[in-house]
C-alpha positions as a Markdown table, in Angstrom:
| # | Residue | x | y | z |
|---|---|---|---|---|
| 1 | Met | -75.0 | 85.4 | -18.4 |
| 2 | Thr | -76.8 | 83.7 | -21.3 |
| 3 | Gly | -73.9 | 81.2 | -21.6 |
| 4 | Met | -74.4 | 80.3 | -18.0 |
| 5 | Ser | -78.2 | 79.8 | -18.4 |
| 6 | Asn | -77.6 | 77.7 | -21.5 |
| 7 | Ala | -75.2 | 75.5 | -19.6 |
| 8 | Leu | -77.7 | 75.2 | -16.8 |
| 9 | Glu | -80.5 | 74.2 | -19.2 |
| 10 | Glu | -78.3 | 71.6 | -20.8 |
| 11 | Leu | -77.4 | 70.1 | -17.5 |
| 12 | Arg | -81.1 | 69.9 | -16.5 |
| 13 | Gln | -81.9 | 68.1 | -19.8 |
| 14 | Glu | -79.0 | 65.6 | -19.2 |
| 15 | Arg | -80.3 | 65.0 | -15.7 |
| 16 | Lys | -83.8 | 64.3 | -17.1 |
| 17 | Gln | -82.4 | 61.8 | -19.7 |
| 18 | Ala | -80.3 | 60.1 | -17.0 |
| 19 | Gln | -83.4 | 59.8 | -14.7 |
| 20 | Ser | -85.4 | 58.3 | -17.6 |
| 21 | Gln | -82.6 | 55.8 | -18.2 |
| 22 | Val | -82.6 | 54.8 | -14.6 |
| 23 | Glu | -86.3 | 54.3 | -14.6 |
| 24 | Lys | -86.0 | 52.1 | -17.7 |
| 25 | Leu | -83.3 | 50.1 | -16.0 |
| 26 | Asp | -85.5 | 49.7 | -12.9 |
| 27 | Gln | -88.3 | 48.4 | -15.0 |
| 28 | Ala | -86.0 | 45.9 | -16.8 |
| 29 | Ile | -84.7 | 44.7 | -13.4 |
| 30 | Ser | -88.2 | 44.3 | -12.0 |
| 31 | Leu | -89.2 | 42.4 | -15.1 |
| 32 | Leu | -86.2 | 40.0 | -14.9 |
| 33 | Ala | -86.7 | 39.6 | -11.2 |
| 34 | Ser | -90.3 | 38.6 | -11.6 |
| 35 | Leu | -89.4 | 36.1 | -14.3 |
| 36 | Asn | -86.8 | 34.7 | -12.0 |
| 37 | Gly | -89.3 | 34.3 | -9.1 |
| 38 | Ala | -87.8 | 37.1 | -7.0 |
| 39 | Ala | -90.7 | 39.5 | -7.4 |
| 40 | Gly | -90.8 | 41.2 | -4.0 |
| 41 | Arg | -87.1 | 41.5 | -3.2 |
| 42 | Ser | -85.8 | 44.3 | -5.4 |
| 43 | Met | -88.9 | 46.4 | -5.5 |
| 44 | Gly | -88.1 | 49.9 | -4.2 |
| 45 | Thr | -84.4 | 49.2 | -3.8 |
| 46 | Ser | -83.1 | 50.3 | -7.1 |
| 47 | His | -79.8 | 51.6 | -5.7 |
| 48 | Lys | -79.2 | 48.8 | -3.1 |
| 49 | Ala | -77.6 | 45.6 | -3.9 |
| 50 | Thr | -80.0 | 42.7 | -3.8 |
| 51 | Gln | -79.2 | 39.5 | -1.8 |
| 52 | Thr | -78.9 | 36.2 | -3.6 |
| 53 | Val | -81.3 | 33.4 | -2.7 |
| 54 | Arg | -79.6 | 30.5 | -1.0 |
| 55 | Val | -80.3 | 27.4 | -2.9 |
| 56 | Ile | -79.9 | 24.1 | -1.2 |
| 57 | Ser | -79.9 | 20.8 | -3.1 |
| 58 | Leu | -82.3 | 18.0 | -2.3 |
| 59 | Ala | -79.5 | 15.8 | -1.2 |
| 60 | Ser | -78.2 | 18.4 | 1.2 |
| 61 | Arg | -81.6 | 19.0 | 2.7 |
| 62 | Arg | -82.0 | 15.3 | 3.3 |
| 63 | Lys | -78.6 | 15.2 | 5.0 |
| 64 | Met | -79.6 | 18.2 | 7.2 |
| 65 | Ala | -82.9 | 16.5 | 8.1 |
| 66 | Lys | -81.2 | 13.3 | 9.0 |
| 67 | Ala | -78.7 | 15.1 | 11.2 |
| 68 | Gln | -81.5 | 17.1 | 12.9 |
| 69 | Lys | -83.5 | 13.9 | 13.6 |
| 70 | Ala | -80.4 | 12.4 | 15.1 |
| 71 | Arg | -79.9 | 15.4 | 17.3 |
| 72 | Trp | -83.5 | 15.2 | 18.5 |
| 73 | Ala | -83.3 | 11.5 | 19.1 |
| 74 | Lys | -80.1 | 12.0 | 21.1 |
| 75 | Ala | -81.8 | 14.8 | 23.2 |
| 76 | Lys | -84.9 | 12.7 | 23.7 |
| 77 | Asn | -83.3 | 9.3 | 24.5 |
| 78 | Gly | -80.2 | 10.5 | 26.3 |
| 79 | Ala | -76.7 | 10.4 | 24.9 |
| 80 | Gln | -76.8 | 7.7 | 22.3 |
| 81 | Ser | -74.3 | 7.3 | 19.5 |
| 82 | Thr | -75.4 | 8.1 | 16.0 |
| 83 | Lys | -72.3 | 6.8 | 14.2 |
| 84 | Gly | -71.1 | 4.1 | 16.5 |
| 85 | Val | -68.8 | 6.4 | 18.4 |
| 86 | Ala | -68.7 | 5.6 | 22.1 |
| 87 | Thr | -70.2 | 8.3 | 24.3 |
| 88 | Val | -70.4 | 8.8 | 28.0 |
| 89 | Val | -73.9 | 7.8 | 29.2 |
| 90 | Arg | -74.9 | 9.5 | 32.4 |
| 91 | Ser | -77.6 | 7.9 | 34.5 |
| 92 | Ala | -80.4 | 10.0 | 35.9 |
| 93 | Pro | -80.1 | 11.0 | 39.5 |
| 94 | Ala | -81.8 | 8.6 | 41.9 |
| 95 | Lys | -85.4 | 9.3 | 42.4 |
| 96 | Arg | -86.3 | 10.4 | 45.9 |
| 97 | Thr | -89.2 | 8.7 | 47.6 |
| 98 | Leu | -91.1 | 9.6 | 50.8 |
| 99 | Ser | -91.7 | 7.1 | 53.5 |
| 100 | Ala | -95.3 | 6.0 | 54.2 |
| 101 | Ala | -95.3 | 8.0 | 57.5 |
| 102 | Ala | -94.2 | 11.2 | 55.8 |
| 103 | Arg | -96.9 | 10.8 | 53.2 |
| 104 | Lys | -99.6 | 10.3 | 55.9 |
| 105 | Lys | -98.3 | 13.4 | 57.8 |
| 106 | Ile | -98.5 | 15.5 | 54.6 |
| 107 | Ala | -102.0 | 14.2 | 53.8 |
| 108 | Met | -103.1 | 15.0 | 57.3 |
| 109 | Phe | -101.9 | 18.6 | 57.1 |
| 110 | Gln | -103.4 | 19.1 | 53.7 |
| 111 | Arg | -106.8 | 17.9 | 55.0 |
| 112 | Glu | -106.5 | 20.4 | 57.8 |
| 113 | Arg | -105.8 | 23.2 | 55.3 |
| 114 | Trp | -108.8 | 22.3 | 53.2 |
| 115 | Ala | -111.0 | 22.1 | 56.3 |
| 116 | Lys | -109.9 | 25.6 | 57.2 |
| 117 | Leu | -110.7 | 26.9 | 53.7 |
| 118 | Lys | -114.1 | 25.3 | 53.7 |
| 119 | Ala | -114.9 | 26.8 | 57.1 |
| 120 | Ala | -113.8 | 30.2 | 56.0 |
| 121 | Lys | -115.9 | 29.9 | 52.9 |
| 122 | Lys | -119.0 | 28.9 | 54.9 |
| 123 | Ala | -118.5 | 31.8 | 57.3 |
| 124 | Ala | -118.3 | 34.3 | 54.4 |
C-alpha cells in the first residue's frame, strides 16, 4: 500500500503546482487586462472566455449619428426624403370640427355638471 500512498501524495503535489500556475496566470491576465483598460471584465472569470470590446471608428460613429438624425427628422416632419429618393407623402386626416351649436350645447351641459358638484359640496 505504500506505493499507492506515494502515488497519491505525488498527485496531490502536482495538483498544488498546477493550482499555483493557474493563479499566476490569472494574475498575469488581470495585470494585462488592467493595462489594456479592461479592468472589470475578466475579474473572477478565469475559466470563461472574455468578450472583446467593439471598437467603432470616429468616421463610423459620425455616419451612424447622421443616419439617426435623418431618421428622427423623418419621423418628426413626416416622410421626407434623405437622399433625394421620392417617397409617398401621406397627408394627415382631416381635422374634425364642431359646429357652434354643438359647442354651446356641450358648454351648457358642462355648466350643469359643475353646478351639481358645487351644490353637493355645499350640502356636505
